[in-house]
C-alpha positions as YAML, in Angstrom:
chain: A
units: angstrom
residues:
- id: 1
  name: MET
  ca: [0.01, 0.10, -0.06]
- id: 2
  name: LYS
  ca: [1.56, 3.09, -1.01]
- id: 3
  name: LEU
  ca: [1.17, 6.49, 1.06]
- id: 4
  name: LYS
  ca: [0.69, 9.66, -0.73]
- id: 5
  name: PRO
  ca: [2.71, 12.57, 0.51]
- id: 6
  name: GLN
  ca: [0.85, 15.32, 2.42]
- id: 7
  name: PRO
  ca: [0.69, 18.84, 1.11]
- id: 8
  name: ARG
  ca: [2.80, 21.36, 2.65]
- id: 9
  name: ALA
  ca: [0.81, 24.11, 4.65]
- id: 10
  name: PRO
  ca: [1.28, 27.67, 3.17]
- id: 11
  name: ARG
  ca: [3.87, 29.77, 5.02]
- id: 12
  name: ARG
  ca: [2.61, 32.87, 6.82]
- id: 13
  name: PRO
  ca: [4.04, 36.16, 6.30]
- id: 14
  name: ALA
  ca: [6.22, 37.34, 9.22]
- id: 15
  name: ARG
  ca: [4.92, 40.08, 11.45]
- id: 16
  name: THR
  ca: [6.93, 43.21, 11.92]
- id: 17
  name: ALA
  ca: [6.63, 46.23, 14.40]
- id: 18
  name: ARG
  ca: [4.88, 48.17, 11.49]
- id: 19
  name: GLY
  ca: [1.76, 45.75, 11.39]
- id: 20
  name: ARG
  ca: [0.90, 42.51, 9.50]
- id: 21
  name: GLY
  ca: [2.12, 41.62, 6.22]
- id: 22
  name: ALA
  ca: [5.03, 40.48, 4.49]
- id: 23
  name: THR
  ca: [8.56, 41.80, 5.16]
- id: 24
  name: ARG
  ca: [11.14, 42.63, 2.51]
- id: 25
  name: VAL
  ca: [13.80, 40.12, 2.05]
- id: 26
  name: GLY
  ca: [17.34, 40.96, 0.97]
- id: 27
  name: PRO
  ca: [19.15, 44.17, 0.36]
- id: 28
  name: ARG
  ca: [17.24, 47.46, 0.22]
- id: 29
  name: PRO
  ca: [17.39, 48.47, -3.52]
- id: 30
  name: ARG
  ca: [19.30, 51.60, -4.00]
- id: 31
  name: ARG
  ca: [17.79, 54.87, -4.96]
- id: 32
  name: ARG
  ca: [18.97, 56.39, -8.35]
- id: 33
  name: GLY
  ca: [19.46, 59.84, -8.71]
- id: 34
  name: ALA
  ca: [21.94, 62.81, -7.66]
- id: 35
  name: GLN
  ca: [23.26, 62.70, -4.12]
- id: 36
  name: ARG
  ca: [23.62, 65.87, -1.83]
- id: 37
  name: PRO
  ca: [27.25, 66.93, -1.98]
- id: 38
  name: GLY
  ca: [29.29, 66.78, 1.22]
- id: 39
  name: VAL
  ca: [30.84, 69.69, 3.29]
- id: 40
  name: PRO
  ca: [34.41, 70.32, 2.11]
- id: 41
  name: LEU
  ca: [37.15, 69.36, 4.48]
- id: 42
  name: ARG
  ca: [38.39, 72.91, 4.70]
- id: 43
  name: GLN
  ca: [35.03, 74.40, 5.38]
- id: 44
  name: ARG
  ca: [34.46, 71.65, 8.03]
- id: 45
  name: PHE
  ca: [37.47, 72.56, 10.15]
- id: 46
  name: ALA
  ca: [37.27, 76.28, 9.64]
- id: 47
  name: GLY
  ca: [35.44, 76.96, 12.91]
- id: 48
  name: ARG
  ca: [37.59, 74.55, 15.02]
- id: 49
  name: LEU
  ca: [41.06, 75.79, 13.98]
- id: 50
  name: PRO
  ca: [42.00, 79.13, 15.87]
- id: 51
  name: SER
  ca: [42.63, 82.24, 13.79]
- id: 52
  name: ILE
  ca: [46.02, 83.86, 13.31]
- id: 53
  name: ARG
  ca: [45.12, 86.89, 15.62]
- id: 54
  name: ARG
  ca: [44.37, 84.26, 18.33]
- id: 55
  name: LEU
  ca: [47.66, 82.45, 17.90]
- id: 56
  name: LEU
  ca: [49.52, 85.53, 18.16]
- id: 57
  name: ALA
  ca: [47.87, 86.71, 21.17]
- id: 58
  name: ALA
  ca: [48.38, 83.40, 22.74]
- id: 59
  name: VAL
  ca: [52.16, 83.53, 21.93]
- id: 60
  name: ALA
  ca: [52.45, 87.14, 23.16]
- id: 61
  name: ALA
  ca: [50.59, 86.31, 26.50]
- id: 62
  name: ALA
  ca: [52.96, 83.19, 26.91]
- id: 63
  name: ALA
  ca: [55.82, 85.52, 26.46]
- id: 64
  name: ALA
  ca: [54.70, 88.06, 28.93]
- id: 65
  name: VAL
  ca: [54.28, 85.53, 31.62]
- id: 66
  name: ALA
  ca: [57.83, 84.02, 30.72]
- id: 67
  name: GLY
  ca: [59.28, 87.36, 30.96]
- id: 68
  name: MET
  ca: [57.58, 88.16, 34.37]
- id: 69
  name: VAL
  ca: [58.82, 84.85, 35.65]
- id: 70
  name: ALA
  ca: [62.26, 85.75, 34.47]
- id: 71
  name: LEU
  ca: [62.01, 89.09, 36.16]
- id: 72
  name: VAL
  ca: [60.92, 87.58, 39.45]
- id: 73
  name: ASN
  ca: [63.53, 84.78, 39.52]
- id: 74
  name: GLY
  ca: [66.24, 86.17, 37.55]
- id: 75
  name: PRO
  ca: [69.31, 87.93, 39.02]
- id: 76
  name: TRP
  ca: [68.24, 91.45, 37.78]
- id: 77
  name: LEU
  ca: [65.53, 92.77, 40.11]
- id: 78
  name: ARG
  ca: [66.89, 91.70, 43.54]
- id: 79
  name: VAL
  ca: [66.98, 93.53, 46.87]
- id: 80
  name: ARG
  ca: [70.52, 94.60, 47.29]
- id: 81
  name: ALA
  ca: [70.23, 97.31, 49.84]
- id: 82
  name: VAL
  ca: [67.86, 98.32, 52.84]
- id: 83
  name: SER
  ca: [67.57, 101.56, 54.70]
- id: 84
  name: TRP
  ca: [65.05, 103.33, 57.00]
- id: 85
  name: ASP
  ca: [64.32, 106.68, 58.70]
- id: 86
  name: GLY
  ca: [62.05, 108.58, 60.85]
- id: 87
  name: GLY
  ca: [62.90, 106.73, 64.17]
- id: 88
  name: SER
  ca: [64.83, 108.41, 67.26]
- id: 89
  name: TYR
  ca: [64.02, 105.68, 69.76]
- id: 90
  name: THR
  ca: [63.95, 102.68, 67.68]
- id: 91
  name: ARG
  ca: [66.89, 100.35, 67.52]
- id: 92
  name: ALA
  ca: [68.55, 99.91, 64.19]
- id: 93
  name: SER
  ca: [69.25, 96.23, 64.88]
- id: 94
  name: ASP
  ca: [65.20, 95.69, 65.35]
- id: 95
  name: VAL
  ca: [64.59, 97.24, 61.97]
- id: 96
  name: GLU
  ca: [67.32, 95.54, 60.30]
- id: 97
  name: ALA
  ca: [66.07, 92.15, 61.51]
- id: 98
  name: VAL
  ca: [62.90, 92.71, 59.83]
- id: 99
  name: LEU
  ca: [64.34, 94.00, 56.40]
- id: 100
  name: ASP
  ca: [67.48, 92.03, 56.13]
- id: 101
  name: GLY
  ca: [65.33, 88.87, 55.60]
- id: 102
  name: ALA
  ca: [64.30, 90.27, 52.09]
- id: 103
  name: ARG
  ca: [68.08, 90.75, 50.99]
- id: 104
  name: GLY
  ca: [68.66, 88.79, 47.67]
- id: 105
  name: ARG
  ca: [65.06, 88.12, 46.95]
- id: 106
  name: GLY
  ca: [63.21, 89.28, 43.89]
- id: 107
  name: ILE
  ca: [61.74, 93.09, 44.32]
- id: 108
  name: LEU
  ca: [58.57, 92.01, 42.69]
- id: 109
  name: ALA
  ca: [58.07, 89.00, 45.15]
- id: 110
  name: VAL
  ca: [58.65, 91.13, 48.45]
- id: 111
  name: ASP
  ca: [55.54, 91.54, 50.50]
- id: 112
  name: THR
  ca: [56.03, 95.23, 51.67]
- id: 113
  name: ARG
  ca: [52.55, 95.22, 53.49]
- id: 114
  name: ALA
  ca: [53.63, 92.30, 55.61]
- id: 115
  name: LEU
  ca: [57.02, 93.88, 56.32]
- id: 116
  name: SER
  ca: [55.24, 96.91, 57.45]
- id: 117
  name: GLN
  ca: [53.04, 95.12, 59.71]
- id: 118
  name: ARG
  ca: [56.03, 93.52, 61.29]
- id: 119
  name: LEU
  ca: [57.75, 96.79, 61.95]
- id: 120
  name: GLU
  ca: [54.64, 98.12, 63.48]
- id: 121
  name: ALA
  ca: [54.71, 95.04, 65.87]
- id: 122
  name: LEU
  ca: [57.79, 96.82, 67.48]
- id: 123
  name: PRO
  ca: [57.09, 98.84, 70.74]
- id: 124
  name: SER
  ca: [58.72, 101.90, 69.28]
- id: 125
  name: VAL
  ca: [56.85, 101.91, 65.88]
- id: 126
  name: ALA
  ca: [53.17, 103.41, 65.63]
- id: 127
  name: GLU
  ca: [53.18, 103.28, 61.79]
- id: 128
  name: ALA
  ca: [55.56, 102.01, 59.22]
- id: 129
  name: VAL
  ca: [55.55, 102.18, 55.14]
- id: 130
  name: VAL
  ca: [57.96, 99.88, 53.37]
- id: 131
  name: THR
  ca: [58.47, 100.55, 49.64]
- id: 132
  name: ALA
  ca: [60.66, 98.83, 47.20]
- id: 133
  name: SER
  ca: [62.36, 100.32, 44.21]
- id: 134
  name: LEU
  ca: [63.43, 98.74, 40.78]
- id: 135
  name: THR
  ca: [66.87, 99.87, 41.56]
- id: 136
  name: GLY
  ca: [66.88, 97.31, 44.33]
- id: 137
  name: GLU
  ca: [66.41, 99.41, 47.28]
- id: 138
  name: LEU
  ca: [63.96, 98.40, 50.10]
- id: 139
  name: ARG
  ca: [63.37, 101.42, 52.12]
- id: 140
  name: ALA
  ca: [61.13, 101.83, 55.45]
- id: 141
  name: ALA
  ca: [59.63, 105.00, 56.83]
- id: 142
  name: VAL
  ca: [58.60, 104.66, 60.78]
- id: 143
  name: VAL
  ca: [56.58, 106.92, 62.86]
- id: 144
  name: GLU
  ca: [57.05, 106.63, 66.69]
- id: 145
  name: PRO
  ca: [54.30, 107.04, 69.24]
- id: 146
  name: ALA
  ca: [54.10, 110.27, 71.13]
- id: 147
  name: ALA
  ca: [55.63, 110.17, 74.65]
- id: 148
  name: VAL
  ca: [52.92, 111.17, 77.26]
- id: 149
  name: VAL
  ca: [55.38, 110.57, 80.29]
- id: 150
  name: VAL
  ca: [59.03, 110.09, 81.21]
- id: 151
  name: TRP
  ca: [58.81, 107.18, 83.62]
- id: 152
  name: GLU
  ca: [62.22, 107.24, 85.45]
- id: 153
  name: THR
  ca: [63.51, 104.16, 87.59]
- id: 154
  name: SER
  ca: [66.64, 103.00, 89.08]
- id: 155
  name: ARG
  ca: [67.35, 101.38, 85.92]
- id: 156
  name: GLY
  ca: [67.02, 104.45, 83.65]
- id: 157
  name: ARG
  ca: [64.62, 106.79, 81.89]
- id: 158
  name: PHE
  ca: [61.93, 105.40, 79.58]
- id: 159
  name: LEU
  ca: [59.25, 106.91, 77.45]
- id: 160
  name: ALA
  ca: [55.61, 105.66, 77.67]
- id: 161
  name: SER
  ca: [52.96, 106.11, 74.87]
- id: 162
  name: ALA
  ca: [49.18, 106.82, 75.86]
- id: 163
  name: ASP
  ca: [48.37, 103.11, 76.19]
- id: 164
  name: GLY
  ca: [51.15, 102.63, 78.69]
- id: 165
  name: THR
  ca: [53.66, 100.94, 76.15]
- id: 166
  name: VAL
  ca: [57.52, 101.54, 77.08]
- id: 167
  name: PHE
  ca: [58.60, 102.30, 73.62]
- id: 168
  name: GLY
  ca: [62.05, 104.05, 74.05]
- id: 169
  name: ALA
  ca: [64.88, 104.80, 76.64]
- id: 170
  name: LEU
  ca: [66.77, 108.04, 77.54]
- id: 171
  name: PRO
  ca: [70.42, 107.91, 78.52]
- id: 172
  name: ALA
  ca: [70.61, 108.31, 82.28]
- id: 173
  name: ASP
  ca: [73.31, 110.90, 82.23]
- id: 174
  name: ALA
  ca: [71.90, 113.13, 79.13]
- id: 175
  name: ALA
  ca: [69.50, 115.92, 79.44]
- id: 176
  name: ILE
  ca: [66.01, 115.76, 78.46]
- id: 177
  name: PRO
  ca: [65.77, 116.46, 74.62]
- id: 178
  name: ASP
  ca: [64.03, 119.68, 73.76]
- id: 179
  name: GLY
  ca: [61.24, 117.69, 72.14]
- id: 180
  name: LEU
  ca: [60.32, 116.16, 75.59]
- id: 181
  name: ALA
  ca: [60.66, 119.40, 77.42]
- id: 182
  name: ASP
  ca: [57.04, 119.67, 78.04]
- id: 183
  name: VAL
  ca: [56.62, 115.74, 78.90]
- id: 184
  name: ALA
  ca: [56.11, 115.12, 82.69]
- id: 185
  name: THR
  ca: [58.24, 112.98, 84.73]
- id: 186
  name: VAL
  ca: [57.30, 110.18, 87.25]
- id: 187
  name: ARG
  ca: [59.94, 108.86, 89.34]
- id: 188
  name: ASP
  ca: [59.07, 105.04, 90.17]
- id: 189
  name: GLU
  ca: [61.04, 103.96, 93.24]
- id: 190
  name: ARG
  ca: [59.03, 100.65, 93.80]
- id: 191
  name: ALA
  ca: [60.76, 97.41, 93.63]
- id: 192
  name: SER
  ca: [58.81, 96.15, 90.65]
- id: 193
  name: ALA
  ca: [60.23, 99.08, 88.63]
- id: 194
  name: ARG
  ca: [63.61, 97.97, 88.62]
- id: 195
  name: ARG
  ca: [62.67, 95.31, 86.08]
- id: 196
  name: LEU
  ca: [60.83, 97.89, 83.58]
- id: 197
  name: THR
  ca: [62.21, 97.89, 80.36]
- id: 198
  name: VAL
  ca: [61.43, 98.88, 76.59]
- id: 199
  name: GLY
  ca: [58.30, 96.65, 75.33]
- id: 200
  name: ASP
  ca: [56.68, 96.58, 78.89]
- id: 201
  name: VAL
  ca: [53.33, 98.25, 79.61]
- id: 202
  name: VAL
  ca: [52.67, 100.58, 82.60]
- id: 203
  name: PRO
  ca: [49.27, 99.42, 83.83]
- id: 204
  name: GLY
  ca: [46.54, 101.57, 82.59]
- id: 205
  name: ALA
  ca: [45.03, 102.37, 86.11]
- id: 206
  name: VAL
  ca: [48.41, 103.41, 87.42]
- id: 207
  name: LEU
  ca: [49.32, 105.61, 84.28]
- id: 208
  name: GLU
  ca: [45.91, 107.40, 84.40]
- id: 209
  name: ILE
  ca: [46.24, 108.34, 87.94]
- id: 210
  name: ALA
  ca: [49.81, 109.29, 87.35]
- id: 211
  name: LEU
  ca: [48.88, 111.73, 84.70]
- id: 212
  name: ARG
  ca: [46.15, 113.14, 86.79]
- id: 213
  name: VAL
  ca: [48.80, 113.77, 89.66]
- id: 214
  name: VAL
  ca: [51.09, 115.12, 87.25]
- id: 215
  name: ALA
  ca: [48.67, 117.64, 86.05]
- id: 216
  name: ILE
  ca: [47.80, 118.94, 89.76]
- id: 217
  name: ASP
  ca: [48.42, 122.86, 89.92]
- id: 218
  name: PRO
  ca: [50.17, 123.88, 93.07]
- id: 219
  name: ALA
  ca: [47.63, 126.58, 93.20]
- id: 220
  name: ALA
  ca: [44.93, 124.19, 93.56]
- id: 221
  name: LEU
  ca: [46.67, 122.84, 96.84]
- id: 222
  name: GLY
  ca: [46.70, 126.45, 98.11]
- id: 223
  name: SER
  ca: [50.64, 126.32, 97.58]
- id: 224
  name: VAL
  ca: [52.85, 128.94, 96.49]
- id: 225
  name: ALA
  ca: [55.28, 126.14, 94.92]
- id: 226
  name: THR
  ca: [55.84, 126.73, 91.11]
- id: 227
  name: GLY
  ca: [56.34, 123.21, 90.47]
- id: 228
  name: LEU
  ca: [55.68, 119.68, 91.99]
- id: 229
  name: ALA
  ca: [57.65, 116.44, 91.47]
- id: 230
  name: VAL
  ca: [55.70, 113.12, 91.29]
- id: 231
  name: ARG
  ca: [57.03, 109.93, 93.12]
- id: 232
  name: ILE
  ca: [55.81, 106.61, 93.70]
- id: 233
  name: ASP
  ca: [57.01, 104.07, 96.42]
- id: 234
  name: ASP
  ca: [55.93, 100.77, 97.99]
- id: 235
  name: GLU
  ca: [55.06, 102.27, 101.29]
- id: 236
  name: PHE
  ca: [53.21, 105.49, 100.63]
- id: 237
  name: GLY
  ca: [52.14, 105.10, 96.95]
- id: 238
  name: PHE
  ca: [51.98, 108.50, 95.17]
- id: 239
  name: ARG
  ca: [53.61, 111.43, 96.69]
- id: 240
  name: LEU
  ca: [53.92, 114.98, 95.71]
- id: 241
  name: VAL
  ca: [57.24, 116.77, 96.23]
- id: 242
  name: SER
  ca: [57.87, 120.52, 96.38]
- id: 243
  name: ASP
  ca: [61.46, 121.09, 96.60]
- id: 244
  name: ALA
  ca: [61.04, 124.86, 96.70]
- id: 245
  name: ALA
  ca: [58.65, 124.81, 99.65]
- id: 246
  name: GLY
  ca: [60.28, 121.79, 101.23]
- id: 247
  name: TRP
  ca: [57.08, 119.53, 101.86]
- id: 248
  name: GLU
  ca: [55.92, 116.28, 100.66]
- id: 249
  name: VAL
  ca: [52.21, 114.80, 100.53]
- id: 250
  name: ALA
  ca: [51.58, 111.06, 100.60]
- id: 251
  name: LEU
  ca: [48.38, 110.31, 98.34]
- id: 252
  name: GLY
  ca: [48.43, 106.53, 98.74]
- id: 253
  name: VAL
  ca: [48.41, 103.59, 96.39]
- id: 254
  name: TYR
  ca: [46.44, 103.80, 93.14]
- id: 255
  name: GLY
  ca: [45.69, 101.31, 90.34]
- id: 256
  name: THR
  ca: [45.94, 98.30, 92.30]
- id: 257
  name: ASP
  ca: [42.58, 97.68, 93.84]
- id: 258
  name: PRO
  ca: [40.35, 96.14, 91.03]
- id: 259
  name: ARG
  ca: [37.30, 97.15, 93.17]
- id: 260
  name: GLU
  ca: [37.96, 100.93, 92.78]
- id: 261
  name: SER
  ca: [36.75, 102.45, 89.48]
- id: 262
  name: SER
  ca: [38.50, 105.08, 87.57]
- id: 263
  name: ALA
  ca: [35.74, 107.53, 88.54]
- id: 264
  name: GLU
  ca: [35.94, 106.62, 92.25]
- id: 265
  name: ALA
  ca: [39.90, 107.00, 91.87]
- id: 266
  name: ALA
  ca: [39.48, 110.38, 90.46]
- id: 267
  name: ALA
  ca: [36.89, 111.43, 93.29]
- id: 268
  name: ARG
  ca: [39.45, 110.28, 95.86]
- id: 269
  name: LEU
  ca: [41.98, 112.38, 94.59]
- id: 270
  name: GLU
  ca: [39.89, 115.41, 94.41]
- id: 271
  name: ARG
  ca: [39.18, 114.94, 98.12]
- id: 272
  name: GLN
  ca: [42.79, 114.70, 98.93]
- id: 273
  name: ILE
  ca: [43.48, 117.89, 97.16]
- id: 274
  name: THR
  ca: [40.84, 119.61, 99.11]
- id: 275
  name: ALA
  ca: [42.13, 118.33, 102.33]
- id: 276
  name: VAL
  ca: [45.78, 119.67, 101.47]
- id: 277
  name: ARG
  ca: [44.18, 123.08, 100.63]
- id: 278
  name: THR
  ca: [42.35, 123.36, 103.84]
- id: 279
  name: LEU
  ca: [45.54, 122.48, 105.73]
- id: 280
  name: PHE
  ca: [47.68, 125.01, 103.90]
- id: 281
  name: ALA
  ca: [44.77, 127.56, 104.64]
- id: 282
  name: SER
  ca: [44.95, 127.01, 108.16]
- id: 283
  name: ARG
  ca: [48.74, 126.46, 108.60]
- id: 284
  name: PRO
  ca: [51.65, 128.48, 107.21]
- id: 285
  name: GLU
  ca: [53.09, 126.34, 104.28]
- id: 286
  name: ALA
  ca: [56.56, 127.04, 105.09]
- id: 287
  name: ASP
  ca: [56.17, 125.28, 108.52]
- id: 288
  name: ILE
  ca: [54.91, 122.07, 107.03]
- id: 289
  name: GLY
  ca: [57.34, 119.19, 106.02]
- id: 290
  name: TRP
  ca: [55.04, 116.22, 105.73]
- id: 291
  name: VAL
  ca: [51.37, 115.64, 105.02]
- id: 292
  name: ASP
  ca: [49.58, 112.11, 104.87]
- id: 293
  name: VAL
  ca: [46.29, 112.49, 103.14]
- id: 294
  name: ARG
  ca: [45.97, 108.77, 102.27]
- id: 295
  name: ASN
  ca: [42.69, 108.87, 104.19]
- id: 296
  name: PRO
  ca: [41.31, 112.36, 103.25]
- id: 297
  name: GLY
  ca: [38.92, 112.10, 106.15]
- id: 298
  name: LYS
  ca: [42.02, 111.98, 108.72]
- id: 299
  name: VAL
  ca: [44.86, 114.36, 107.53]
- id: 300
  name: TYR
  ca: [48.08, 113.97, 109.29]
- id: 301
  name: PHE
  ca: [50.92, 116.38, 109.15]
- id: 302
  name: ARG
  ca: [54.39, 116.88, 110.57]
- id: 303
  name: ALA
  ca: [56.00, 120.33, 111.05]
- id: 304
  name: LYS
  ca: [59.55, 121.09, 109.91]
- id: 305
  name: GLY
  ca: [61.89, 120.45, 112.53]
...
């Protein structure tokens, strides 16, 4: 018995994303006709390549930077000399210690502002300006503070500014310079004053009352004296001394009690001045040698003998 072959089922067309139907098999036929011409290579890179002007500007900038580096690091613009002026009490060694560190460095690399600040940190310099020239010179101009008092101790005579900073020293055996003729002198005989030196600070409360005592007019005391000297010691504190009239007045210790305010100290001093004036009004000034008004409510005095 012979079997007949079964007829094959017809193939179904493949489905695509576009929908049902037959898909194209084989390469897509080329379209015939003219194609759009491409962009020329020169025109394609024209916008990406720098122009001649830009190239020249870049070269000039690089040359300028290289020249600046050469000037800074080269041997031409170097600090060869330092100098300073404007100081009478500033030690030359202190200024040179600040400026000498810049010797040999490039002028354009020197930080003159930082050097000025270092000079102003010195006790004898209130203001400093440092300039550098292309000739290789580093120059400093300093301004010293104004002296408000000459603070004299067994160690020497010192100048103090308004904030109490001791910024200068005077020779012990030399006369007071003309510029300091109007500056008051305070003689500090306390043991602690022996350690006073340039750079130290007179406590603000002590300096304040010292300036008040220095400013006392003898007439306010009822005295005929023409001038008064101010002394400080550990036992009696502040003292007023009249060499012409031959008397001394003990005012007491000031500036060490934190409980006493500046206003209270000034009021206490005024009461002491009034007590001395009352004494001189009742007793001949020429007969008095010592007055103790540390407690203005109880005045003690001693006649000359």
